[in-house]
N, C-alpha and C positions, 0 to 999 in steps of 0.2 A: 246111189249115182256110181258110175262106170266110167273111169279115167281112160281116155284113147291117145296112144301115142302114135303119131304121124312122121313118115318120113317121105318129104317130098321134094320137087324140084321145080325152079320155076325160070322162065326169062323176065327178067326184071325191067326190060327195056320201057315198059307202059305204065310201070308203078312209081309212087314217091318214097317206095322203100317199103320194109316190112312192117312197119308199126302204123295202126291207124292215124290218119290226120286230115286235117280239112282241107289241105293243100291238094289233093290229089287221090285218086285209088292206091290202095296199099295191099299186099298181100294178105296182112292179117283180115283187113275187111272183107275181101271176096272169100276168105276161109269160112268167116263167121256167117256171112251172107248163106253158103252153102249148106253150112250145119242148119240153120234156122229153115232153110227150103226143105231138108231132109227130115227133120225131126220137131220143128215148130217149137224148139227151145232158142233162148238169147243166151249166148256163151261167149266167154273170152278165150280165144286162142293163143297162147303163150308159146313165143318161139325160143329157142336154144339161144339166140342171137338175132340182133337186129340189123338188117342191110340198107344201105343208102340209097337213094333213088338211082334207078337204072340199073342196079347190082344183079346178077344172075345167082342162083343157088342150085348145086346139086348135092342130095344128102340133108337139106336142111331137117332138123327135128322141130316138132311143136307138141303141145299137147291142149286137151280141152276135156272137161268132165259133163256128160250128160245122163238125165235120170232114165232115158229108153234104153234098153238093154238090147243090145244086138251084135251079131256076129262081126266079125272085124273083116270079113270079105264084103258084106253087105255096106258097112261104112264106106269104105274104100271106095267101091262103086258107085253108091249115092253121091258122094262128095265130087267123083270126079264127073259124074252127070250134072250134078248141079252146077259146077265150075263152067261148064259148057267150052267155049271156045276161049276162056280167059287162059292164058299161058302159064298155069299152076299144074301140076300132076301130083296125085297123092300116090306114091308107088307102094308103101306099106303101111299098114294099120295094125297095132298090137294092144291089146288090153293089159294094162300097167295098175300097178299098186298106187293107193291115194299117196304115198311118200315120193312117187317119181315126180320130179320138175323139170322139164326141157331145158331150162337152162343150167339150174344147180346140176342136175345130174349127169352132165357133160362129162364126159373124160378127156376128150380132146376136141379141138376146132381146128381148122385147117383154112387159110384163106390163101386163093391164087388169084393172081392177079392176070389178065388173058386180055388181048385187043381183039379178039373174034367173040363173038357173043355164044355162050353155051344155048343152043337153040333146040337141044335134043326133047325137052318135054312137048314142044310145039308139034314135032312129029310123032310122039308118044300119044298125045290126044287125038291126032289124026288118026292114028292105028286103034287107038281106042273105040272110038266112034264107029269103025265100020263092022 
């Protein structure tokens, strides 16, 4: 198994938060669906922290394990492709050791409150598609 670390950003307006839940789509759910579409493996994507409904993230870290040994550029491009028009962008993918954990390996967390949404990932997705 290979562990991949993701650095992501997302516009949380249409999400029920980070964590998978029955009340609506979550960031975790759309990432897990994208991984499945890419490699036909059902995984759990673990995030460094959870966000509430409607909360945006810039630089959120997550990780998952898959059996398929694939280079990081292919993983990034495939996840962004399968995320389609969902306002989530995978910025960076790294291969990390099995001891890496997105939540427990975090050295710092920064929360900022803004009244204007962080829509950069929506623009990045449009540019990526062209």
